[in-house]
Backbone bond lengths (Angstrom), bond angles and torsions (degrees), N, CA, C in turn:
res aa  C-N    CA-C-N  psi(-1)  N-CA   C-N-CA  omega(-1)  CA-C   N-CA-C  phi
1 M - - - 1.432 - - 1.525 112.40 -
2 R 1.355 114.37 -33.69 1.467 121.13 178.87 1.478 106.25 -64.86
3 T 1.266 117.98 -43.99 1.524 122.14 -177.89 1.499 111.79 -56.09
4 L 1.400 113.59 -40.67 1.444 117.59 -177.52 1.525 109.66 -67.23
5 Y 1.367 119.18 -39.72 1.390 124.02 178.17 1.538 110.47 -63.13
6 C 1.373 119.30 -38.80 1.409 124.47 175.62 1.554 110.99 -60.10
7 V 1.346 112.54 -49.18 1.537 117.02 -175.22 1.533 107.68 -67.53
8 V 1.262 122.72 -41.29 1.481 128.24 176.92 1.555 110.93 -61.17
9 A 1.384 117.65 -44.42 1.402 121.04 -178.63 1.613 107.00 -68.68
10 S 1.375 115.62 -41.38 1.482 116.68 178.04 1.520 111.62 -64.39
11 L 1.235 116.01 -39.54 1.453 121.38 -179.41 1.515 111.47 -63.66
12 L 1.323 114.88 -44.71 1.455 120.21 179.71 1.412 110.26 -69.05
13 A 1.355 120.76 -39.11 1.460 120.20 175.35 1.463 115.94 -58.33
14 A 1.411 109.96 -45.12 1.551 116.88 -179.61 1.561 109.31 -65.48
15 V 1.298 118.61 -37.71 1.439 120.36 173.71 1.461 115.01 -60.89
16 C 1.353 114.85 -48.63 1.502 119.24 175.57 1.488 114.07 -59.85
17 L 1.298 114.22 -44.27 1.502 120.55 -174.70 1.582 108.06 -66.27
18 T 1.307 113.33 -42.18 1.478 119.22 -175.44 1.576 107.40 -69.99
19 G 1.351 112.08 -48.06 1.443 121.35 -176.52 1.557 112.31 -62.31
20 C 1.306 112.98 -33.19 1.502 118.82 177.92 1.513 113.64 -86.30
21 G 1.370 119.19 -5.82 1.415 121.95 -178.03 1.483 116.88 77.59
22 W 1.371 116.43 19.28 1.352 117.99 -176.87 1.520 117.98 -88.06
23 M 1.335 112.30 -7.13 1.505 116.45 -177.33 1.577 102.61 -89.90
24 E 1.269 117.64 122.94 1.481 125.41 -174.59 1.425 112.87 -62.72
25 G 1.265 125.75 122.95 1.436 127.07 174.73 1.535 112.52 87.77
26 S 1.304 120.09 8.74 1.437 117.66 -174.93 1.514 107.28 -106.60
27 S 1.254 118.55 151.53 1.447 122.97 172.45 1.494 116.64 -88.14
28 G 1.433 108.48 -16.60 1.472 114.72 174.28 1.508 117.28 88.57
29 G 1.347 111.12 155.51 1.427 118.47 173.28 1.447 115.85 108.73
30 V 1.382 117.63 152.70 1.437 120.83 -172.36 1.562 104.71 -121.26
31 A 1.323 111.20 133.51 1.488 115.53 174.43 1.596 106.47 -100.11
32 V 1.255 116.91 149.00 1.460 123.65 177.78 1.475 109.87 -121.89
33 V 1.398 117.71 132.39 1.433 121.99 177.34 1.566 106.84 -128.40
34 D 1.296 116.33 133.03 1.400 124.82 177.23 1.528 108.21 -86.99
35 L 1.286 121.40 94.18 1.435 123.24 -175.36 1.583 113.22 -60.52
36 D 1.315 116.34 -35.43 1.391 121.01 179.97 1.574 111.83 -67.08
37 A 1.348 113.67 -37.93 1.469 119.02 180.00 1.490 109.99 -74.34
38 V 1.353 119.67 -34.04 1.501 122.08 173.97 1.424 108.83 -63.60
39 A 1.353 116.69 -49.80 1.466 119.37 -178.64 1.552 112.12 -58.36
40 K 1.289 118.92 -39.34 1.451 121.55 176.47 1.508 114.24 -67.83
41 Q 1.276 115.39 -41.03 1.517 120.94 -179.51 1.564 111.14 -64.26
42 I 1.313 116.72 -36.50 1.473 116.08 -176.64 1.483 112.79 -96.68
43 G 1.298 119.75 -0.11 1.485 122.94 177.80 1.547 111.30 88.45
44 A 1.291 120.68 8.94 1.468 120.84 -178.70 1.553 109.64 -73.41
45 T 1.303 120.13 -32.30 1.506 122.32 176.02 1.572 108.69 -53.90
46 D 1.367 113.22 -50.13 1.515 118.27 -173.08 1.594 103.66 -68.47
47 E 1.343 117.24 -44.59 1.518 117.49 -174.28 1.594 108.69 -61.32
48 I 1.273 111.35 -49.19 1.605 116.95 179.29 1.512 107.73 -56.44
49 S 1.363 114.25 -48.72 1.545 115.04 -176.53 1.476 112.16 -58.15
50 Q 1.397 111.38 -41.77 1.524 120.79 -177.00 1.564 107.18 -63.13
51 A 1.266 116.65 -46.87 1.588 123.09 -176.61 1.571 105.93 -62.36
52 L 1.268 116.57 -44.01 1.416 119.97 -176.29 1.626 111.35 -68.74
53 K 1.428 115.58 -37.98 1.433 117.30 174.49 1.550 109.65 -66.90
54 S 1.253 122.53 -39.13 1.454 125.76 177.46 1.474 109.68 -60.46
55 R 1.315 116.86 -49.58 1.474 119.90 -179.55 1.518 113.09 -63.63
56 E 1.300 113.51 -38.49 1.607 117.20 179.89 1.573 108.08 -72.98
57 S 1.265 117.84 -34.54 1.543 115.51 173.56 1.513 110.97 -65.15
58 N 1.227 118.99 -41.14 1.503 125.31 -178.98 1.518 107.35 -63.40
59 L 1.330 117.29 -46.85 1.494 121.24 177.09 1.492 114.42 -66.46
60 N 1.327 118.61 -34.16 1.460 123.67 175.44 1.524 106.74 -64.83
61 G 1.325 116.32 -44.61 1.459 119.54 -177.08 1.593 109.50 -61.52
62 Q 1.378 119.80 -43.12 1.365 125.22 179.06 1.609 108.39 -62.94
63 L 1.319 115.05 -41.55 1.497 115.84 174.49 1.411 120.50 -64.11
64 Q 1.401 115.44 -33.42 1.391 120.37 174.43 1.539 111.33 -71.82
65 S 1.294 114.68 -37.39 1.485 114.27 176.00 1.547 110.64 -62.84
66 L 1.289 114.92 -43.53 1.459 122.43 -179.98 1.519 108.20 -54.86
67 K 1.320 116.32 -50.51 1.450 122.23 -173.69 1.491 108.32 -67.85
68 A 1.328 122.12 -37.90 1.493 126.50 173.02 1.534 112.34 -58.04
69 N 1.318 114.05 -39.24 1.454 121.58 -177.59 1.542 109.05 -74.03
70 Y 1.370 120.23 -37.90 1.466 119.10 173.94 1.454 110.79 -71.90
71 V 1.279 120.89 -35.92 1.572 118.30 177.69 1.477 108.43 -67.60
72 Q 1.281 122.04 -36.96 1.516 124.92 170.36 1.411 112.86 -52.26
73 Q 1.437 117.71 -50.04 1.414 122.90 -175.65 1.602 109.31 -65.38
74 L 1.214 112.51 -43.99 1.542 118.51 176.21 1.538 112.03 -58.06
75 E 1.249 113.06 -48.30 1.553 115.35 177.25 1.444 112.95 -64.26
76 A 1.315 120.43 -39.59 1.415 121.94 171.97 1.445 117.06 -54.51
77 K 1.392 114.55 -46.34 1.489 119.39 177.49 1.542 110.17 -65.14
78 K 1.267 116.39 -34.10 1.517 120.47 179.07 1.561 108.11 -62.44
79 I 1.326 115.58 -45.78 1.467 123.82 178.60 1.615 108.14 -61.46
80 E 1.274 115.03 -45.16 1.493 119.71 -178.64 1.520 108.52 -58.73
81 F 1.403 118.02 -39.53 1.461 119.77 -177.89 1.436 113.80 -80.09
82 G 1.347 118.41 -12.50 1.420 122.97 178.01 1.577 115.11 79.48
83 Q 1.380 113.31 -177.05 1.444 119.36 -172.99 1.549 114.70 -60.33
84 E 1.326 115.12 -33.33 1.390 117.14 -171.94 1.515 105.43 -135.08
85 P 1.379 115.58 86.61 1.524 123.82 -177.38 1.546 107.81 -71.49
86 N 1.282 116.69 141.99 1.466 120.79 177.96 1.691 106.81 -73.75
87 E 1.322 108.95 176.84 1.454 112.91 -176.77 1.537 116.05 -62.55
88 E 1.247 117.27 -37.53 1.433 122.85 173.93 1.431 114.48 -57.03
89 Q 1.458 115.79 -46.14 1.455 123.15 176.96 1.534 110.43 -66.57
90 N 1.327 118.56 -42.80 1.426 116.61 177.04 1.579 114.38 -59.64
91 T 1.318 114.65 -37.27 1.435 120.60 175.54 1.525 108.31 -61.87
92 Q 1.346 122.54 -43.24 1.344 124.33 178.15 1.524 114.19 -61.80
93 L 1.378 112.90 -41.36 1.548 118.88 -178.56 1.517 104.84 -67.27
94 V 1.316 121.38 -42.15 1.488 120.70 178.27 1.533 112.42 -61.06
95 A 1.347 116.74 -44.35 1.412 123.94 -179.14 1.482 111.17 -64.00
96 M 1.392 114.64 -40.31 1.432 121.46 178.82 1.505 109.15 -61.03
97 G 1.398 116.10 -47.07 1.452 123.10 -174.30 1.530 108.87 -62.57
98 R 1.421 117.38 -40.48 1.425 121.15 178.71 1.542 111.20 -66.02
99 Q 1.245 112.29 -38.89 1.614 114.80 179.56 1.484 107.75 -65.26
100 I 1.314 115.92 -46.46 1.536 121.02 -179.88 1.436 106.19 -55.19
101 N 1.365 126.36 -49.39 1.432 128.36 -178.46 1.509 109.68 -59.42
102 L 1.291 116.42 -47.54 1.516 121.46 176.39 1.531 113.37 -56.87
103 N 1.323 112.98 -43.75 1.502 117.75 178.10 1.479 114.69 -62.49
104 L 1.414 117.25 -40.55 1.395 126.50 179.49 1.556 108.30 -67.46
105 V 1.335 116.10 -43.16 1.465 113.63 178.02 1.515 110.13 -64.12
106 K 1.331 115.58 -40.92 1.500 114.27 179.98 1.531 110.82 -63.87
107 A 1.328 117.72 -40.62 1.428 118.94 177.07 1.488 115.47 -63.10
108 Q 1.345 117.95 -33.76 1.461 121.65 174.72 1.603 108.80 -64.62
109 R 1.373 114.30 -48.32 1.452 113.15 -179.08 1.516 111.17 -62.86
110 T 1.293 117.74 -38.96 1.485 120.15 178.42 1.591 108.44 -59.82
111 A 1.384 117.73 -43.02 1.467 120.57 -179.74 1.458 109.00 -65.48
112 Q 1.357 121.84 -37.08 1.383 121.28 -178.18 1.520 108.99 -70.36
113 G 1.339 119.54 -38.11 1.514 123.79 175.52 1.517 108.79 -62.12
114 N 1.364 120.22 -39.26 1.346 124.70 179.83 1.606 107.91 -62.18
115 L 1.313 113.16 -47.84 1.471 117.29 -177.64 1.535 107.56 -64.89
116 N 1.343 121.28 -39.72 1.420 120.90 177.39 1.458 116.61 -62.23
117 V 1.322 114.95 -35.60 1.502 120.33 176.85 1.493 112.11 -70.42
118 H 1.362 116.61 -37.78 1.393 122.48 175.17 1.514 109.80 -61.17
119 R 1.283 118.74 -45.28 1.434 120.74 -175.76 1.527 108.94 -67.41
120 A 1.362 119.06 -37.23 1.381 120.85 178.60 1.556 112.14 -64.73
121 Q 1.396 115.03 -39.54 1.455 119.93 176.61 1.505 112.75 -62.91
122 L 1.342 119.05 -39.03 1.425 121.36 -179.96 1.479 110.92 -70.45
123 V 1.294 119.30 -35.55 1.443 120.06 177.68 1.538 111.38 -70.95
124 A 1.321 112.59 -41.64 1.442 119.76 177.11 1.602 111.30 -55.61
125 K 1.350 113.93 -47.78 1.509 119.55 175.58 1.522 111.03 -53.04
126 F 1.348 112.74 -46.40 1.480 114.73 -175.52 1.478 110.02 -67.07
127 R 1.287 119.43 -41.83 1.492 124.27 -179.15 1.543 108.84 -65.45
128 E 1.318 120.13 -37.41 1.411 122.72 179.63 1.591 111.99 -64.07
129 Q 1.330 114.95 -31.60 1.402 117.29 171.93 1.503 115.16 -79.32
130 V 1.247 122.72 -28.24 1.458 127.93 -179.00 1.579 109.20 -74.56
131 I 1.365 114.62 -39.18 1.507 117.41 -169.55 1.578 111.75 -56.21
132 P 1.311 118.79 -52.59 1.483 115.33 -174.70 1.526 111.77 -69.27
133 I 1.243 117.76 -30.08 1.475 118.56 176.54 1.505 112.37 -67.44
134 A 1.345 112.23 -47.86 1.499 117.94 179.78 1.600 111.00 -62.92
135 E 1.295 116.60 -37.59 1.439 123.36 175.19 1.554 110.65 -57.26
136 E 1.370 113.89 -52.04 1.434 124.86 -176.16 1.664 108.25 -59.09
137 I 1.242 112.01 -47.47 1.504 116.17 179.02 1.465 112.74 -64.13
138 A 1.324 115.60 -47.39 1.461 117.50 178.27 1.474 114.63 -60.66
139 Q 1.321 115.88 -41.14 1.517 120.55 177.06 1.503 112.93 -62.34
140 A 1.387 114.70 -38.29 1.476 119.60 176.43 1.523 109.99 -61.00
141 R 1.289 118.67 -33.30 1.590 119.18 -179.24 1.492 107.56 -97.81
142 G 1.291 119.82 19.41 1.473 122.94 173.65 1.554 113.27 66.40
143 L 1.260 116.12 30.80 1.491 123.52 178.93 1.474 106.00 -106.55
144 T 1.285 116.50 137.64 1.482 121.33 -173.18 1.472 119.32 -106.26
145 I 1.430 113.97 -13.17 1.460 122.99 178.85 1.494 108.29 -128.97
146 V 1.410 111.66 140.57 1.480 117.63 177.71 1.492 104.13 -123.46
147 V 1.378 115.41 125.85 1.457 118.99 176.59 1.481 110.80 -123.30
148 P 1.314 118.75 147.55 1.435 121.29 177.49 1.546 110.07 -74.05
149 K 1.226 120.15 144.54 1.451 124.45 179.86 1.453 105.94 -73.79
150 N 1.369 118.09 129.53 1.415 124.21 179.45 1.564 107.43 -142.02
151 D 1.282 114.19 106.98 1.508 118.59 -176.77 1.396 116.02 -49.41
152 S 1.340 117.55 -34.11 1.439 120.51 179.71 1.501 118.50 -76.48
153 L 1.350 110.85 -10.65 1.493 119.11 176.10 1.395 116.14 -113.25
154 I 1.364 117.59 -43.03 1.465 119.27 179.67 1.496 110.28 -110.84
155 L 1.328 111.02 117.72 1.513 118.98 -175.02 1.541 115.88 -76.25
156 S 1.262 112.84 -34.82 1.518 117.87 177.01 1.520 111.35 -150.65
157 V 1.292 113.43 155.58 1.521 119.99 -173.06 1.521 103.10 -137.55
158 D 1.363 116.64 123.29 1.491 120.80 170.95 1.533 106.54 -67.85
159 D 1.220 117.90 138.89 1.483 125.99 179.97 1.564 107.31 -58.96
160 S 1.207 118.19 -30.50 1.577 117.33 -175.59 1.507 109.19 -68.35
161 V 1.261 122.03 -20.85 1.479 125.25 178.67 1.569 114.19 -102.47
162 N 1.273 116.69 -7.98 1.405 121.48 -179.37 1.468 111.93 -85.56
163 I 1.334 116.76 111.42 1.477 123.70 -170.82 1.652 111.15 -105.92
164 T 1.297 112.46 13.16 1.476 115.50 -176.30 1.548 115.66 -52.76
165 D 1.311 113.81 -56.37 1.423 122.08 -177.86 1.541 114.00 -56.65
166 E 1.341 112.22 -39.51 1.440 117.59 -178.65 1.557 108.83 -68.20
167 V 1.248 115.79 -42.51 1.476 121.53 -172.82 1.590 102.79 -69.26
168 A 1.248 120.61 -44.58 1.421 120.98 175.88 1.626 113.33 -54.71
169 Q 1.303 110.89 -47.77 1.456 117.30 -176.93 1.604 109.32 -58.80
170 Q 1.341 118.28 -42.60 1.409 124.83 -175.11 1.572 107.58 -76.02
171 L 1.316 120.15 -33.74 1.399 122.81 -171.78 1.591 110.62 -82.88
172 K 1.289 116.19 -31.12 1.449 120.01 -175.84 1.462 113.62 -47.75
173 P 1.344 118.52 -58.14 1.446 117.57 -179.01 1.504 121.17 -59.28
174 I 1.339 117.23 -21.77 1.403 123.07 -175.67 1.535 113.70 -106.69
175 W 1.308 114.58 -1.26 1.564 118.81 -173.49 1.496 105.13 -64.20
176 K 1.317 116.62 134.35 1.527 120.83 177.43 1.400 105.02 -118.63
């Protein structure tokens, strides 16, 4: 939370300094780009969503295989102990079942973490392609700062500094 306040304070200071002409050598102004709108216009939203669904499906398949393997191991142990296992064997089966459940929960968390990392990588790739285009468009308009539109931070944006559509137009042919 403290980091967010520092970022907001820095952003507001930069906006004020730029807008007031206090930053040496700058022509001033802030450009705003709606990254969600750009992603939607160029089809990146659908591509990212599809890539995440594919990864999630793959991970779910791996989890199902792991679960089947664990069930097979537990069943083999039950067969080894026979129809009427003694108290010690029952204790071992219960412990094995608990360990299997713990292992599956750990594997699910690992898979979720993998999916989150993949999502972050896809978004980072998108942003890496947006940044130079947004900077170029902003610079052409004499604007020195580019900020992403964020409804909880920016309450209104003048159309003259909104570069979303231009960014989308230039990014669409090169989006990979």
